[in-house]
N, CA and C atoms as a LAMMPS dump frame, in Angstrom:
ITEM: TIMESTEP
0
ITEM: NUMBER OF ATOMS
606
ITEM: BOX BOUNDS ff ff ff
-5.0000000000000000e+02 5.0000000000000000e+02
-5.0000000000000000e+02 5.0000000000000000e+02
-5.0000000000000000e+02 5.0000000000000000e+02
ITEM: ATOMS id mol type element x y z
1 1 1 N 0.823 -1.204 0.051
2 1 2 C 0.045 0.009 -0.073
3 1 3 C 0.927 1.22 0.011
4 2 1 N 1.969 1.288 0.929
5 2 2 C 2.846 2.236 0.848
6 2 3 C 3.584 2.503 -0.504
7 3 1 N 3.798 1.355 -1.127
8 3 2 C 4.506 1.376 -2.418
9 3 3 C 3.546 2.064 -3.424
10 4 1 N 2.321 1.714 -3.326
11 4 2 C 1.362 2.357 -4.222
12 4 3 C 1.223 3.837 -4.072
13 5 1 N 1.169 4.171 -2.755
14 5 2 C 1.124 5.778 -2.5
15 5 3 C 2.241 6.43 -2.878
16 6 1 N 3.533 5.802 -2.879
17 6 2 C 4.638 6.406 -3.31
18 6 3 C 4.626 6.685 -4.743
19 7 1 N 4.096 5.611 -5.532
20 7 2 C 4.069 5.805 -7
21 7 3 C 3.025 6.878 -7.269
22 8 1 N 1.962 6.897 -6.559
23 8 2 C 0.906 7.962 -6.846
24 8 3 C 1.427 9.306 -6.462
25 9 1 N 2.215 9.452 -5.529
26 9 2 C 2.904 10.712 -5.214
27 9 3 C 3.913 11.115 -6.214
28 10 1 N 4.684 10.199 -6.739
29 10 2 C 5.548 10.434 -7.851
30 10 3 C 4.872 10.851 -9.134
31 11 1 N 3.844 10.13 -9.37
32 11 2 C 2.968 10.604 -10.659
33 11 3 C 2.334 12.055 -10.551
34 12 1 N 1.991 12.329 -9.294
35 12 2 C 1.353 13.739 -9.068
36 12 3 C 2.564 14.69 -9.246
37 13 1 N 3.618 14.407 -8.676
38 13 2 C 4.788 15.358 -8.772
39 13 3 C 5.154 15.645 -10.134
40 14 1 N 5.322 14.546 -11.024
41 14 2 C 5.629 14.705 -12.399
42 14 3 C 4.659 15.534 -13.153
43 15 1 N 3.298 15.22 -12.806
44 15 2 C 2.361 16.067 -13.539
45 15 3 C 2.363 17.473 -13.187
46 16 1 N 2.695 17.858 -11.904
47 16 2 C 2.763 19.157 -11.452
48 16 3 C 3.951 19.869 -12.006
49 17 1 N 4.926 19.055 -12.482
50 17 2 C 6.196 19.74 -13.12
51 17 3 C 5.999 19.928 -14.63
52 18 1 N 5.02 19.248 -15.197
53 18 2 C 4.975 19.552 -16.763
54 18 3 C 4.563 20.877 -17.18
55 19 1 N 3.714 21.61 -16.659
56 19 2 C 3.382 23.013 -16.976
57 19 3 C 4.576 23.809 -16.837
58 20 1 N 5.291 23.735 -15.818
59 20 2 C 6.462 24.532 -15.627
60 20 3 C 7.505 24.255 -16.784
61 21 1 N 7.699 22.978 -17.104
62 21 2 C 8.647 22.665 -18.138
63 21 3 C 8.22 23.208 -19.417
64 22 1 N 6.888 23.237 -19.725
65 22 2 C 6.321 23.902 -20.995
66 22 3 C 6.634 25.274 -21.012
67 23 1 N 6.499 25.989 -19.871
68 23 2 C 6.679 27.491 -19.809
69 23 3 C 8.036 27.69 -20.046
70 24 1 N 9.031 26.857 -19.548
71 24 2 C 10.395 27.213 -19.813
72 24 3 C 10.681 26.857 -21.298
73 25 1 N 10.136 25.904 -21.897
74 25 2 C 10.3 25.686 -23.448
75 25 3 C 9.748 26.881 -24.145
76 26 1 N 8.597 27.377 -23.717
77 26 2 C 8.046 28.488 -24.487
78 26 3 C 8.917 29.78 -24.445
79 27 1 N 9.495 30.074 -23.146
80 27 2 C 10.433 31.124 -22.998
81 27 3 C 11.543 30.959 -23.873
82 28 1 N 12.247 29.862 -23.903
83 28 2 C 13.381 29.607 -24.917
84 28 3 C 13.007 29.853 -26.229
85 29 1 N 11.814 29.426 -26.636
86 29 2 C 11.323 29.607 -28.017
87 29 3 C 11.228 31.056 -28.34
88 30 1 N 10.583 31.792 -27.292
89 30 2 C 10.375 33.248 -27.474
90 30 3 C 11.73 33.879 -27.573
91 31 1 N 12.699 33.457 -26.837
92 31 2 C 14.01 34.065 -26.888
93 31 3 C 14.65 33.945 -28.377
94 32 1 N 14.446 32.658 -28.852
95 32 2 C 15.078 32.333 -30.282
96 32 3 C 14.244 33.162 -31.275
97 33 1 N 12.944 33.518 -31.137
98 33 2 C 12.136 34.124 -32.072
99 33 3 C 12.501 35.666 -32.059
100 34 1 N 13.032 36.252 -31.016
101 34 2 C 13.482 37.566 -30.978
102 34 3 C 14.722 37.836 -31.842
103 35 1 N 14.574 38.681 -32.834
104 35 2 C 15.777 38.978 -33.684
105 35 3 C 15.552 40.387 -34.295
106 36 1 N 16.68 41.04 -34.604
107 36 2 C 16.702 42.312 -35.237
108 36 3 C 16.039 42.232 -36.626
109 37 1 N 15.606 43.482 -37.119
110 37 2 C 15.029 43.507 -38.433
111 37 3 C 16.047 43.236 -39.421
112 38 1 N 15.763 42.88 -40.67
113 38 2 C 16.566 42.345 -41.726
114 38 3 C 17.681 43.368 -42.137
115 39 1 N 17.313 44.728 -42.17
116 39 2 C 18.228 45.733 -42.475
117 39 3 C 19.284 45.895 -41.559
118 40 1 N 18.988 45.804 -40.292
119 40 2 C 19.992 45.928 -39.217
120 40 3 C 20.9 44.748 -39.242
121 41 1 N 20.383 43.49 -39.529
122 41 2 C 21.215 42.335 -39.614
123 41 3 C 22.29 42.497 -40.742
124 42 1 N 21.738 42.812 -41.895
125 42 2 C 22.565 42.906 -43.16
126 42 3 C 23.699 44.051 -42.922
127 43 1 N 23.319 45.213 -42.439
128 43 2 C 24.232 46.273 -42.208
129 43 3 C 25.394 45.769 -41.112
130 44 1 N 24.936 45.105 -40.086
131 44 2 C 25.884 44.442 -39.125
132 44 3 C 26.845 43.56 -39.874
133 45 1 N 26.384 42.596 -40.55
134 45 2 C 27.351 41.587 -41.254
135 45 3 C 28.168 42.26 -42.323
136 46 1 N 27.643 43.239 -43.001
137 46 2 C 28.418 44.056 -44.051
138 46 3 C 29.496 44.67 -43.356
139 47 1 N 29.147 45.2 -42.133
140 47 2 C 30.303 46.06 -41.454
141 47 3 C 31.322 45.02 -40.968
142 48 1 N 30.994 43.806 -40.436
143 48 2 C 31.965 42.766 -40.026
144 48 3 C 32.849 42.431 -41.268
145 49 1 N 32.236 42.127 -42.502
146 49 2 C 33.064 41.64 -43.662
147 49 3 C 33.988 42.853 -44.12
148 50 1 N 33.476 44.047 -44.112
149 50 2 C 34.308 45.222 -44.588
150 50 3 C 35.538 45.363 -43.673
151 51 1 N 35.254 45.312 -42.267
152 51 2 C 36.409 45.47 -41.349
153 51 3 C 37.407 44.333 -41.641
154 52 1 N 37.049 43.163 -41.841
155 52 2 C 38.042 41.97 -42.044
156 52 3 C 38.775 42.227 -43.303
157 53 1 N 38.033 42.539 -44.367
158 53 2 C 38.726 42.678 -45.629
159 53 3 C 39.678 43.937 -45.594
160 54 1 N 39.234 44.973 -45.192
161 54 2 C 40.111 46.097 -45.03
162 54 3 C 41.27 45.928 -44.13
163 55 1 N 41.191 45.22 -43.104
164 55 2 C 42.334 45.039 -42.107
165 55 3 C 43.276 44.133 -42.917
166 56 1 N 42.836 42.997 -43.516
167 56 2 C 43.746 42.176 -44.226
168 56 3 C 44.472 42.912 -45.463
169 57 1 N 43.756 43.62 -46.128
170 57 2 C 44.341 44.268 -47.169
171 57 3 C 45.425 45.299 -46.625
172 58 1 N 45.129 46.1 -45.636
173 58 2 C 46.073 46.909 -44.986
174 58 3 C 47.323 46.239 -44.398
175 59 1 N 47.172 45.105 -44.003
176 59 2 C 48.369 44.28 -43.578
177 59 3 C 49.306 43.53 -44.601
178 60 1 N 48.599 43.344 -45.78
179 60 2 C 49.312 42.604 -46.807
180 60 3 C 49.498 43.258 -48.252
181 61 1 N 48.984 44.577 -48.409
182 61 2 C 49.112 45.087 -49.725
183 61 3 C 50.55 45.388 -50.078
184 62 1 N 51.313 45.891 -49.089
185 62 2 C 52.731 46.178 -49.378
186 62 3 C 53.618 45.016 -49.693
187 63 1 N 53.015 43.799 -49.513
188 63 2 C 53.707 42.532 -49.873
189 63 3 C 53.67 42.366 -51.399
190 64 1 N 52.744 42.986 -52.101
191 64 2 C 52.64 42.936 -53.519
192 64 3 C 53.768 43.752 -54.119
193 65 1 N 54.502 43.196 -55.299
194 65 2 C 55.442 44.081 -55.851
195 65 3 C 54.99 45.364 -56.323
196 66 1 N 55.82 46.465 -56.342
197 66 2 C 55.396 47.728 -56.776
198 66 3 C 54.942 47.678 -58.183
199 67 1 N 53.892 48.476 -58.407
200 67 2 C 53.36 48.507 -59.847
201 67 3 C 51.833 48.466 -59.752
202 68 1 N 51.252 48.155 -60.939
203 68 2 C 49.697 48.154 -60.979
204 68 3 C 49.01 47.258 -60.032
205 69 1 N 49.556 46.126 -59.735
206 69 2 C 48.814 45.186 -58.782
207 69 3 C 48.869 45.825 -57.338
208 70 1 N 50.001 46.419 -56.941
209 70 2 C 49.974 46.993 -55.641
210 70 3 C 48.969 48.242 -55.538
211 71 1 N 49.094 48.98 -56.692
212 71 2 C 48.139 50.28 -56.781
213 71 3 C 46.786 49.751 -56.701
214 72 1 N 46.498 48.658 -57.417
215 72 2 C 45.116 48.139 -57.337
216 72 3 C 44.639 47.619 -56.084
217 73 1 N 45.446 46.93 -55.233
218 73 2 C 45.178 46.461 -53.977
219 73 3 C 44.865 47.624 -53.033
220 74 1 N 45.716 48.75 -52.997
221 74 2 C 45.404 49.917 -52.249
222 74 3 C 44.26 50.65 -52.768
223 75 1 N 44.009 50.61 -54.04
224 75 2 C 42.783 51.347 -54.537
225 75 3 C 41.431 50.646 -54.055
226 76 1 N 41.569 49.368 -54.016
227 76 2 C 40.347 48.475 -53.507
228 76 3 C 40.164 48.826 -51.865
229 77 1 N 41.392 49.078 -51.283
230 77 2 C 41.242 49.491 -49.791
231 77 3 C 40.58 50.834 -49.683
232 78 1 N 41.004 51.603 -50.523
233 78 2 C 40.432 53.091 -50.345
234 78 3 C 38.867 53.075 -50.748
235 79 1 N 38.617 52.34 -51.85
236 79 2 C 37.079 52.31 -52.175
237 79 3 C 36.255 51.582 -51.074
238 80 1 N 36.858 50.526 -50.577
239 80 2 C 36.123 49.894 -49.396
240 80 3 C 36.044 50.739 -48.346
241 81 1 N 36.869 51.646 -48.111
242 81 2 C 36.931 52.524 -46.929
243 81 3 C 35.812 53.53 -47.156
244 82 1 N 35.647 54.052 -48.331
245 82 2 C 34.43 54.869 -48.639
246 82 3 C 33.134 54.273 -48.321
247 83 1 N 33.006 52.909 -48.857
248 83 2 C 31.835 52.152 -48.636
249 83 3 C 31.615 51.918 -47.26
250 84 1 N 32.64 51.658 -46.462
251 84 2 C 32.534 51.402 -45.089
252 84 3 C 31.93 52.636 -44.338
253 85 1 N 32.45 53.805 -44.691
254 85 2 C 31.898 55.156 -44.078
255 85 3 C 30.39 55.379 -44.304
256 86 1 N 30.048 54.88 -45.627
257 86 2 C 28.485 55.005 -45.99
258 86 3 C 27.642 54.064 -45.234
259 87 1 N 28.311 52.805 -45.161
260 87 2 C 27.56 51.685 -44.287
261 87 3 C 27.502 52.189 -42.909
262 88 1 N 28.513 52.732 -42.291
263 88 2 C 28.419 53.065 -40.899
264 88 3 C 27.39 54.153 -40.657
265 89 1 N 27.438 55.225 -41.543
266 89 2 C 26.446 56.3 -41.416
267 89 3 C 25.038 55.727 -41.555
268 90 1 N 24.812 54.898 -42.493
269 90 2 C 23.494 54.187 -42.691
270 90 3 C 23.089 53.458 -41.512
271 91 1 N 24.012 52.733 -40.881
272 91 2 C 23.79 51.925 -39.762
273 91 3 C 23.309 52.675 -38.598
274 92 1 N 24.044 53.824 -38.298
275 92 2 C 23.753 54.705 -37.143
276 92 3 C 22.325 55.247 -37.366
277 93 1 N 22.206 55.787 -38.632
278 93 2 C 20.817 56.472 -38.926
279 93 3 C 19.645 55.344 -38.828
280 94 1 N 19.854 54.273 -39.35
281 94 2 C 18.835 53.204 -39.198
282 94 3 C 18.596 52.76 -37.854
283 95 1 N 19.47 52.503 -37.098
284 95 2 C 19.418 52.124 -35.636
285 95 3 C 18.609 53.202 -34.855
286 96 1 N 18.958 54.44 -35.245
287 96 2 C 18.358 55.515 -34.419
288 96 3 C 16.878 55.789 -34.651
289 97 1 N 16.526 55.52 -35.911
290 97 2 C 15.206 55.946 -36.367
291 97 3 C 14.253 54.845 -36.737
292 98 1 N 14.812 53.75 -37.284
293 98 2 C 14.039 52.687 -37.916
294 98 3 C 14.245 51.342 -37.422
295 99 1 N 15.372 50.901 -36.823
296 99 2 C 15.764 49.574 -36.417
297 99 3 C 14.909 49.089 -35.302
298 100 1 N 14.821 47.796 -35.242
299 100 2 C 14.086 47.234 -34.205
300 100 3 C 14.899 47.257 -32.833
301 101 1 N 14.3 47.596 -31.764
302 101 2 C 14.954 47.718 -30.354
303 101 3 C 14.608 46.552 -29.628
304 102 1 N 15.551 45.749 -29.233
305 102 2 C 15.356 44.522 -28.443
306 102 3 C 15.78 44.84 -26.981
307 103 1 N 15.181 44.076 -26.083
308 103 2 C 15.726 44.244 -24.594
309 103 3 C 17.043 43.626 -24.513
310 104 1 N 17.959 44.196 -23.632
311 104 2 C 19.262 43.665 -23.44
312 104 3 C 19.16 42.315 -22.871
313 105 1 N 20.215 41.468 -23.291
314 105 2 C 20.461 40.093 -22.67
315 105 3 C 21.071 40.206 -21.287
316 106 1 N 22.077 41.185 -21.213
317 106 2 C 22.681 41.354 -19.907
318 106 3 C 22.143 42.476 -19.182
319 107 1 N 22.538 42.351 -17.81
320 107 2 C 21.986 43.319 -16.76
321 107 3 C 23.106 43.835 -16.121
322 108 1 N 22.865 44.867 -15.423
323 108 2 C 23.966 45.437 -14.538
324 108 3 C 25.228 45.832 -15.076
325 109 1 N 26.371 45.425 -14.545
326 109 2 C 27.772 45.673 -15.14
327 109 3 C 27.921 45.042 -16.505
328 110 1 N 27.509 43.943 -16.639
329 110 2 C 27.742 43.363 -18.06
330 110 3 C 26.948 44.127 -19.189
331 111 1 N 25.778 44.629 -18.792
332 111 2 C 25.006 45.472 -19.782
333 111 3 C 25.831 46.746 -20.115
334 112 1 N 26.427 47.344 -19.082
335 112 2 C 27.189 48.573 -19.087
336 112 3 C 28.447 48.284 -19.99
337 113 1 N 29.144 47.215 -19.829
338 113 2 C 30.346 46.872 -20.598
339 113 3 C 29.919 46.588 -22.054
340 114 1 N 28.805 45.921 -22.283
341 114 2 C 28.441 45.604 -23.624
342 114 3 C 28.108 46.878 -24.44
343 115 1 N 27.45 47.821 -23.733
344 115 2 C 26.971 49.048 -24.263
345 115 3 C 28.198 49.879 -24.523
346 116 1 N 29.159 49.987 -23.738
347 116 2 C 30.365 50.767 -23.843
348 116 3 C 31.274 50.083 -24.98
349 117 1 N 31.275 48.823 -25.06
350 117 2 C 31.927 48.173 -26.235
351 117 3 C 31.311 48.616 -27.629
352 118 1 N 29.976 48.666 -27.662
353 118 2 C 29.266 49.087 -28.852
354 118 3 C 29.7 50.499 -29.304
355 119 1 N 29.644 51.35 -28.317
356 119 2 C 29.983 52.747 -28.522
357 119 3 C 31.523 52.93 -28.976
358 120 1 N 32.312 52.23 -28.263
359 120 2 C 33.769 52.13 -28.697
360 120 3 C 34.031 51.547 -30.045
361 121 1 N 33.341 50.537 -30.538
362 121 2 C 33.479 50.115 -31.827
363 121 3 C 33.152 51.108 -32.835
364 122 1 N 31.936 51.837 -32.607
365 122 2 C 31.404 52.807 -33.514
366 122 3 C 32.509 53.893 -33.574
367 123 1 N 32.902 54.332 -32.426
368 123 2 C 33.904 55.496 -32.491
369 123 3 C 35.267 55.072 -33.144
370 124 1 N 35.803 53.938 -32.928
371 124 2 C 36.882 53.553 -33.452
372 124 3 C 36.795 53.377 -35.052
373 125 1 N 35.692 52.727 -35.33
374 125 2 C 35.49 52.638 -36.872
375 125 3 C 35.376 53.914 -37.582
376 126 1 N 34.594 54.965 -36.905
377 126 2 C 34.545 56.237 -37.551
378 126 3 C 35.853 56.875 -37.721
379 127 1 N 36.77 56.711 -36.525
380 127 2 C 38.071 57.227 -36.65
381 127 3 C 38.955 56.556 -37.605
382 128 1 N 38.867 55.45 -37.847
383 128 2 C 39.562 54.718 -38.855
384 128 3 C 39.258 55.17 -40.289
385 129 1 N 37.949 55.393 -40.528
386 129 2 C 37.506 55.722 -41.746
387 129 3 C 37.946 57.074 -42.078
388 130 1 N 37.787 58.035 -41.055
389 130 2 C 38.063 59.424 -41.243
390 130 3 C 39.635 59.555 -41.58
391 131 1 N 40.508 58.814 -40.692
392 131 2 C 41.876 58.982 -40.869
393 131 3 C 42.318 58.378 -42.249
394 132 1 N 41.655 57.41 -42.763
395 132 2 C 41.857 56.68 -43.977
396 132 3 C 41.653 57.627 -45.096
397 133 1 N 40.497 58.395 -45.088
398 133 2 C 40.159 59.382 -46.063
399 133 3 C 41.102 60.573 -46.064
400 134 1 N 41.54 61.002 -44.921
401 134 2 C 42.476 62.049 -44.79
402 134 3 C 43.852 61.64 -45.416
403 135 1 N 44.165 60.374 -45.083
404 135 2 C 45.367 59.857 -45.555
405 135 3 C 45.446 59.878 -47.187
406 136 1 N 44.178 59.237 -47.664
407 136 2 C 44.271 59.197 -49.179
408 136 3 C 44.252 60.586 -49.77
409 137 1 N 43.555 61.59 -49.136
410 137 2 C 43.356 62.867 -49.74
411 137 3 C 44.693 63.712 -49.552
412 138 1 N 45.35 63.487 -48.471
413 138 2 C 46.697 64.141 -48.207
414 138 3 C 47.679 63.669 -49.243
415 139 1 N 47.596 62.425 -49.625
416 139 2 C 48.56 61.732 -50.602
417 139 3 C 48.071 62.209 -52.039
418 140 1 N 46.724 62.494 -52.139
419 140 2 C 46.23 62.649 -53.536
420 140 3 C 46.214 61.303 -54.186
421 141 1 N 45.803 60.307 -53.472
422 141 2 C 45.961 58.849 -53.969
423 141 3 C 45.187 58.713 -55.316
424 142 1 N 45.864 57.96 -56.179
425 142 2 C 45.356 57.732 -57.483
426 142 3 C 44.709 56.468 -57.593
427 143 1 N 43.408 56.396 -57.762
428 143 2 C 42.606 55.034 -57.74
429 143 3 C 42.578 54.341 -59.184
430 144 1 N 43.291 53.258 -59.176
431 144 2 C 43.424 52.336 -60.312
432 144 3 C 43.957 53.081 -61.454
433 145 1 N 44.817 54.049 -61.184
434 145 2 C 45.39 54.914 -62.205
435 145 3 C 44.565 55.525 -63.17
436 146 1 N 43.346 55.893 -62.678
437 146 2 C 42.221 56.489 -63.477
438 146 3 C 41.904 57.905 -62.847
439 147 1 N 41.673 57.961 -61.478
440 147 2 C 41.215 59.142 -60.902
441 147 3 C 41.954 59.243 -59.556
442 148 1 N 42.331 60.571 -59.359
443 148 2 C 43.127 60.884 -58.039
444 148 3 C 42.131 61.567 -57.12
445 149 1 N 42.148 61.096 -55.828
446 149 2 C 41.408 61.747 -54.689
447 149 3 C 41.9 63.169 -54.609
448 150 1 N 40.961 64.16 -54.546
449 150 2 C 41.448 65.657 -54.452
450 150 3 C 42.377 65.744 -53.209
451 151 1 N 43.378 66.431 -53.567
452 151 2 C 44.561 66.468 -52.58
453 151 3 C 44.478 67.822 -51.777
454 152 1 N 44.953 67.757 -50.566
455 152 2 C 45.079 69.02 -49.758
456 152 3 C 46.401 69.005 -49.069
457 153 1 N 46.806 70.126 -48.686
458 153 2 C 48.27 70.056 -48.109
459 153 3 C 49.376 69.916 -49.126
460 154 1 N 50.671 69.785 -48.551
461 154 2 C 51.864 69.81 -49.358
462 154 3 C 52.408 68.381 -49.521
463 155 1 N 51.529 67.417 -48.939
464 155 2 C 52.08 66.033 -49.023
465 155 3 C 53.491 65.817 -48.446
466 156 1 N 53.716 66.505 -47.276
467 156 2 C 54.887 66.361 -46.567
468 156 3 C 55.077 64.918 -46.056
469 157 1 N 56.24 64.425 -46.214
470 157 2 C 56.527 62.968 -46.011
471 157 3 C 56.345 62.604 -44.471
472 158 1 N 56.778 63.498 -43.606
473 158 2 C 56.618 63.205 -42.074
474 158 3 C 55.133 63.316 -41.717
475 159 1 N 54.429 64.261 -42.317
476 159 2 C 52.959 64.413 -41.936
477 159 3 C 52.334 63.084 -42.605
478 160 1 N 52.599 62.747 -43.723
479 160 2 C 51.949 61.613 -44.287
480 160 3 C 52.101 60.299 -43.363
481 161 1 N 53.447 60.276 -42.985
482 161 2 C 53.732 59.032 -42.218
483 161 3 C 52.993 59.06 -40.927
484 162 1 N 52.821 60.202 -40.325
485 162 2 C 52.176 60.487 -38.952
486 162 3 C 50.723 59.979 -39.306
487 163 1 N 50.031 60.507 -40.288
488 163 2 C 48.619 60.162 -40.514
489 163 3 C 48.389 58.752 -40.683
490 164 1 N 49.311 58.068 -41.483
491 164 2 C 49.273 56.689 -41.735
492 164 3 C 49.412 55.846 -40.461
493 165 1 N 50.321 56.302 -39.61
494 165 2 C 50.442 55.514 -38.336
495 165 3 C 49.429 55.561 -37.414
496 166 1 N 48.676 56.774 -37.357
497 166 2 C 47.468 56.888 -36.488
498 166 3 C 46.367 56.02 -37.173
499 167 1 N 46.316 56.079 -38.455
500 167 2 C 45.363 55.092 -39.143
501 167 3 C 45.51 53.723 -38.835
502 168 1 N 46.751 53.209 -38.932
503 168 2 C 47.002 51.857 -38.523
504 168 3 C 46.684 51.498 -37.108
505 169 1 N 47.104 52.252 -36.287
506 169 2 C 46.838 52.183 -34.856
507 169 3 C 45.297 52.068 -34.528
508 170 1 N 44.548 53.005 -35.14
509 170 2 C 43.137 52.973 -34.866
510 170 3 C 42.612 51.634 -35.435
511 171 1 N 43.071 51.132 -36.764
512 171 2 C 42.555 50.069 -37.31
513 171 3 C 42.881 48.704 -36.59
514 172 1 N 44.079 48.629 -35.946
515 172 2 C 44.363 47.626 -35.179
516 172 3 C 43.614 47.513 -33.798
517 173 1 N 43.252 48.619 -33.136
518 173 2 C 42.54 48.64 -32.032
519 173 3 C 41.043 48.275 -32.435
520 174 1 N 40.6 48.723 -33.546
521 174 2 C 39.213 48.295 -34.015
522 174 3 C 39.157 46.815 -34.164
523 175 1 N 40.22 46.2 -34.688
524 175 2 C 40.217 44.651 -35.015
525 175 3 C 40.214 44.002 -33.72
526 176 1 N 40.944 44.528 -32.662
527 176 2 C 41.059 43.758 -31.383
528 176 3 C 39.704 43.882 -30.595
529 177 1 N 39.069 45.08 -30.511
530 177 2 C 37.825 45.301 -29.848
531 177 3 C 36.811 44.387 -30.578
532 178 1 N 36.856 44.317 -31.926
533 178 2 C 35.915 43.529 -32.588
534 178 3 C 36.076 42.074 -32.311
535 179 1 N 37.262 41.502 -32.163
536 179 2 C 37.607 40.16 -31.793
537 179 3 C 36.979 39.93 -30.379
538 180 1 N 37.185 40.87 -29.476
539 180 2 C 36.799 40.661 -28.087
540 180 3 C 35.045 40.652 -28.158
541 181 1 N 34.54 41.515 -28.845
542 181 2 C 33.096 41.524 -29.015
543 181 3 C 32.573 40.131 -29.585
544 182 1 N 33.186 39.662 -30.615
545 182 2 C 32.815 38.362 -31.266
546 182 3 C 32.932 37.273 -30.186
547 183 1 N 34.055 37.248 -29.373
548 183 2 C 34.366 36.27 -28.386
549 183 3 C 33.288 36.377 -27.265
550 184 1 N 32.823 37.434 -26.957
551 184 2 C 31.775 37.635 -25.985
552 184 3 C 30.454 37.031 -26.49
553 185 1 N 30.249 37.337 -27.652
554 185 2 C 28.971 36.789 -28.322
555 185 3 C 28.924 35.203 -28.439
556 186 1 N 30.125 34.697 -28.715
557 186 2 C 30.203 33.196 -28.537
558 186 3 C 30.092 32.583 -27.314
559 187 1 N 30.605 33.223 -26.293
560 187 2 C 30.449 32.908 -24.832
561 187 3 C 28.852 32.879 -24.536
562 188 1 N 28.18 33.97 -25.021
563 188 2 C 26.788 34.061 -24.809
564 188 3 C 25.914 32.778 -25.387
565 189 1 N 26.495 32.657 -26.632
566 189 2 C 25.669 31.476 -27.459
567 189 3 C 25.926 30.222 -27.036
568 190 1 N 27.097 29.792 -26.702
569 190 2 C 27.571 28.484 -26.436
570 190 3 C 27.962 28.083 -25.053
571 191 1 N 28.116 29.043 -24.267
572 191 2 C 28.407 28.801 -22.881
573 191 3 C 27.253 29.046 -22.039
574 192 1 N 26.663 30.291 -22.15
575 192 2 C 25.556 30.715 -21.32
576 192 3 C 24.168 30.359 -22.039
577 193 1 N 24.303 29.92 -23.356
578 193 2 C 23.1 29.458 -24.11
579 193 3 C 21.883 30.336 -23.925
580 194 1 N 22.123 31.676 -24.167
581 194 2 C 21.025 32.569 -24.1
582 194 3 C 20.48 33.044 -25.535
583 195 1 N 21.013 32.35 -26.568
584 195 2 C 20.59 32.491 -28.014
585 195 3 C 20.905 33.977 -28.471
586 196 1 N 21.996 34.562 -27.998
587 196 2 C 22.209 35.95 -28.411
588 196 3 C 22.497 36.073 -29.881
589 197 1 N 23.311 35.034 -30.294
590 197 2 C 23.701 35.24 -31.834
591 197 3 C 22.575 35.078 -32.678
592 198 1 N 21.53 34.384 -32.291
593 198 2 C 20.275 34.102 -33.202
594 198 3 C 19.638 35.421 -33.434
595 199 1 N 19.886 36.465 -32.488
596 199 2 C 19.226 37.617 -32.75
597 199 3 C 19.897 38.298 -34.051
598 200 1 N 21.133 38.089 -34.471
599 200 2 C 21.637 38.737 -35.572
600 200 3 C 21.949 37.783 -36.781
601 201 1 N 21.285 36.568 -36.673
602 201 2 C 21.404 35.664 -37.878
603 201 3 C 20.493 36.018 -39.005
604 202 1 N 21.013 36.017 -40.296
605 202 2 C 20.168 36.278 -41.457
606 202 3 C 18.916 35.36 -41.584
């Protein structure tokens, strides 16, 4: 009789737990369903791709022998820099006026760090683009041997070198912060399992 009562109690306990489990599954499903709008997502991944390609070209273009191929590599770098500036401005305007605003995953100090990282990335990227455009303009850079960027200043070698060094420093800092941002997103997705990455998946 005691054994039957124990089984009955276990059955009632399992039944009482089922609604709670369904609620948890629904909450997880709701979290997965939350995502940014399509334009925000594509602007985000376009920015990621542009940062990666620009950084790689910046590190390797001088390995190419002098001549039209090196000029072509740097020309692609400059053109992509212009495109990145346009994408960044579009992204900021879209996020401010049209983009979907989702509740933060983190709270407290982690939320503050995440927000500061986003602002830092925007600031660094804007600095990189601006310094790159100044660099190209100060040199009067010739794009693909067809068109020269309007030049300002006397193209002094020391000044040109200084502008380029600041541009490189800002680019390397942007890459480091972007990698830290990506690592944090992976921790959210695969360690804490809060489906953060799914918000930005196309």
